[in-house]
C-alpha positions as a printed Julia matrix, in Angstrom:
85×3 Matrix{Float64}:
  -0.14   0.08    0.0
   1.89   3.69   -0.83
   0.55   6.74    0.71
  -2.23   7.86   -1.97
  -3.76   4.53   -1.4
  -3.46   4.44    2.19
  -4.31   8.04    2.51
  -7.81   7.14    0.0
  -8.75   4.37    2.71
  -8.48   6.26    5.64
 -10.76   9.26    4.09
 -13.89   6.75    3.42
 -12.89   5.05    7.0
 -13.6    8.61    8.45
 -16.46   9.26    6.12
 -17.84   6.65    8.26
 -17.49   7.69   11.73
 -19.93   9.83   13.47
 -18.49  13.55   14.13
 -16.75  13.55   16.51
 -13.05  14.92   18.43
 -11.79  11.15   17.05
 -12.98  11.86   13.49
 -11.82  15.48   13.94
  -8.01  13.73   15.1
  -8.06  11.43   11.78
  -8.73  14.63    9.45
  -6.27  16.79   11.02
  -3.67  12.98   10.7
  -4.88  12.99    6.37
  -4.14  16.4     6.32
  -0.34  15.66    8.14
  -0.14  12.35    5.35
  -0.79  15.0     2.56
   1.34  17.05    3.0
   4.48  14.38    3.37
   3.86  13.35   -0.21
   6.24  15.28   -2.12
   4.56  18.02   -5.02
   7.13  19.62   -7.09
   7.59  22.92   -6.62
   6.64  25.87   -8.94
   9.11  27.59  -10.35
   9.08  31.49  -11.81
  11.36  32.85  -14.09
  11.67  36.63  -13.69
  14.53  36.96  -16.45
  12.13  38.43  -19.03
  12.3   41.6   -16.42
  15.41  41.29  -14.67
  18.98  40.65  -16.7
  20.68  37.69  -15.9
  17.62  35.02  -14.76
  16.43  35.76  -11.79
  14.7   32.56  -10.55
  11.24  33.04   -7.69
   9.95  29.12   -6.35
   7.06  28.53   -4.82
   5.56  26.02   -2.97
   2.73  24.73   -4.43
   0.31  24.14   -2.06
   0.57  27.4    -0.06
   2.6   30.01   -2.96
   5.04  31.27   -0.33
   8.65  31.46   -1.65
  10.71  28.86   -0.44
  14.26  28.46   -0.69
  16.36  26.24   -3.55
  16.35  22.75   -1.82
  14.29  22.95    0.57
  13.11  19.79    2.04
   9.53  21.61    3.45
   7.75  24.19    2.82
   8.38  26.5     6.44
   5.0   28.07    6.08
   2.96  24.79    5.44
   5.01  21.56    5.97
   4.79  20.61    2.35
   7.1   17.99    1.33
   8.58  19.55   -1.88
   9.94  17.72   -4.63
  12.86  19.82   -7.22
  12.75  17.14  -10.18
  16.09  16.54  -10.0
  15.93  13.33   -7.84
């Protein structure tokens, strides 16, 4: 079972649960698990505006600027995929 299958299974299980603190905790767990799946960083090329090419890297989840090769977004905690592994 991979991350996506596990999350899907857990979401379907939670949909059957009545509203209570355990369901809320489970939903928060799903959000935390989803952040552990690396998402591709958005790369903005400002080369047309600034000579020499200036790049801005953005978190795919919250759009906050991230530093080159950061593993996680410092704002939302999303795992980042730089696509060169």
